[in-house]
C-alpha positions, 0 to 999 in steps of 0.5 A: 854881136858886140866885141868890146876890144878894150875889155877883152884885150891888154894893149902894149903901147910902146915907144914914142916920138920926141916932142917939138914946139909943134907936133907935126903930122909926120911926127904924130903918124910915127907915134901912132904907127910905131905903137899900133904895130907893137899892139898885142892881144891877150888870149886868156887861158887856164882855169876861169869862172864867168861872172856878171858885173865884174871887171875884165879879168887879167892873166892872174884873175880867175873871174872873167867878164861876160864880154871876155867869155863871148870872145873866148866862145868865138875863139872856140868856134874858130878853132883857136881854143878848147874849152873844157867844163868841169864835172862834165857840165858842158856835155849838154852843149853837144845836143845843139849849137847853142848861141853865145848868148845862151852859153853866157846865160848858162855860165852866169847862172851856174849851169856850166861852172868852172872851165879850163881854156887851152890854146890849140896848136893853131893859136900857138903858132901866133904866140908872142909871149906866154904868161902862166900864173899858177892855174891861170895865164895868158898867151899874147899875139900880135894884133895886125899890121897897120899903115897910117894913110892920112892925118885928118886932125891934129890939135894940141891942148892942155888939161891942167899941166898935161900936154895933150894932142887930139889926132884923127887918122885914116888907116889900113890894117891887115889883121893877123890870124887870131883877130881875123878868125875871132871876128869872122866867127863872131860875124863882126864886120871889120874893114881893112880901111878904118879911121880912129880918134887918138889921144896922145900925151906928152911925157916930160920926163921922157920927152916924148909923145905916147898914146893914152887911148883911141876909139876906132871904126870902119871908114864908113861908120861912126866912131863911138867915143868910149875909151878916150872919154874914160881916159881923159877923165883920169888925167889930172 
């Protein structure tokens, strides 16, 4: 089962390291370590509708994508949210344990209609911040604890006048309860030892390096280029 994290979560990438003539491995490690250890995920709450061919919803959007609904269904299975369907449209779901794929089909064809998503007390114990915007909102939570083990590539280059760095790392991560439980409920295997390709950009106004995007995989799997190519295209 696919969970496209980039579509489900808003990542808080804070901080940075002052640039030098050459970005050392130690400096690159510090940039990534500081930012990743400040990553937060956003659990969508409030009144929502599922739609096909729609961009991922944010804290204020009523419409959410099918991938976001898939994540929420796994969160429900993990006991992290309660999903209440309007007009008792979800009563038939008690007849059997429908798959996520079946529930997504019910949602996009109108059989389930609007829903209200409520975080459980277990999820609220991991809350970092709560945002409420009328009938919608988000609850943020810390993703995990990261340790960069090795830098396997460190290459500086430019696109136009933008200074960039292509960094590859091996790292360890201890996921916090929400991420870990959602992955387990979705039967997605996430190892503690992983690897990533990271694109850094130098911000001359702040004189520091910051993360633009990254793609990651288990240490024994292939990294699929998804986020970095899309981010690179947007750089002028």
